[in-house]
N, C-alpha and C positions, 0 to 999 in steps of 0.2 A: 252491832246493828247499824251504826252510823257509817260503817265501811261499805255496806251493801249498796246503798244508793250511789255512793261515790264511785264504786266499781262499775255499776251499770252506766253512769254518766261517762266514764272513761271509755267503756266499751262502745257506747253510742258514738262518741266523738271519733274514736278510732275507725269504726265502720264508715262513718261519714267521710272521714279523710281518705280512706281507701277508695270509696266511690268517686270522690273528687279527683284523686290521682288517676284512677282508671279512665275517667272522662277526659282529663288533660292528655293522657297518653294516646287515647283514641283520636282526639282532635289533632294531635301532633302528626299522627299517621295520615289523617285526611289532608292536613296542610301539605305534607310531603307529596301526596298524590296530586293535589292541585298544582303544586309547583312543577311537577313533571309534565302535567297537561299544558301548563302555560309555557314551559320550556320548549316542548315539542311544537306547539303552535307557533311560538316565536321563531323557531328554526324554519318552519314552513313559510311563514310570512317573509322572512329574510330571503329565502330561496325565490319566492314569487316576486319580491321587489327587485332582486338581481335580474330576473327574467324581464321585468318591465323596463328596467334601465337599459339592458342590452338591446331590446327591441326598439326602444325610444331613440337610441343613438345609432341604430342601423348596424349592429354588430354582425359580422360575417357568420352565418349559421354553419358554415363549414369549419370554422375554428373549433378546436377541440374543447376549449372551455365553454364556449357558447353552446356547442352541441351537447355537452354534458348537462348544462343547466336546462336547456330546452327539453332534453330527454327525461331528466329527473322530475321536472315540474309538469310534464305533459299529463300525467295521470291525475294530478290535482286540479288542473284547469279543464279537464275533459267535460265535466258536467256543465261548464259555462261557455263552451267554445263558440256557439253560434247565437249567443244571447243578444249581442250588439255587434254592429259592424265595427271593423278596426280601421280608424282613420289612418291614412298613410300619405307620406310625402316622400316619394322616391323610396329609399331603403329605410326611412324613419317611420316607425309605426307606434301608435299609442294603443297598447293592449288593454282596452277598457274591460274586457271580460276577465282578465287577470286581476285587475283592480277590484272588480266585483267579488272575485273569489277570495281576495285578501280580506275584504270586509265580512264576507259570509263565514269564513273559517275563524276569524277573530270573534265574531258574535257567537258562533257555535261553541267555541272553547269557553267563553264567558258563561253561557247558559249551562253548559255541562258542569262547570265548577260551582255555579250557584245551586244547581240541582243537588250536587253532592253535599254541599253544606246544609241545604234545607232538609234533605232526607236522612242524612247520616250523622250530623254533628250531635254531640251530647252536651247539655248544659252542665256546668260545674260550679256554679255560683252558690 
């Protein structure tokens, strides 16, 4: 008779440990997803920063590297194109719209990650 309560205590602890491990594994998958989101956003931000630097220093848009960067980043800055005027001094331009895009994409990535954690993470304490 004394074994029966002991057995149910062990079963209860085992089930609780299984729930805890399932939550830990689920949260590890969420963490991996958020790392991918941050990595992709970081790559986009680096691309846009390279565009800003090229434009700021008056890079020749006919150059293959500059043309590649401008072409690749064009889709991402399209929603912000005519938001602000672009100050220019000769070939040197400050792409304020691209800087705004940097901030917006960074903020959106942070909000998506927070939403994922708030909506899908599981407590395991």
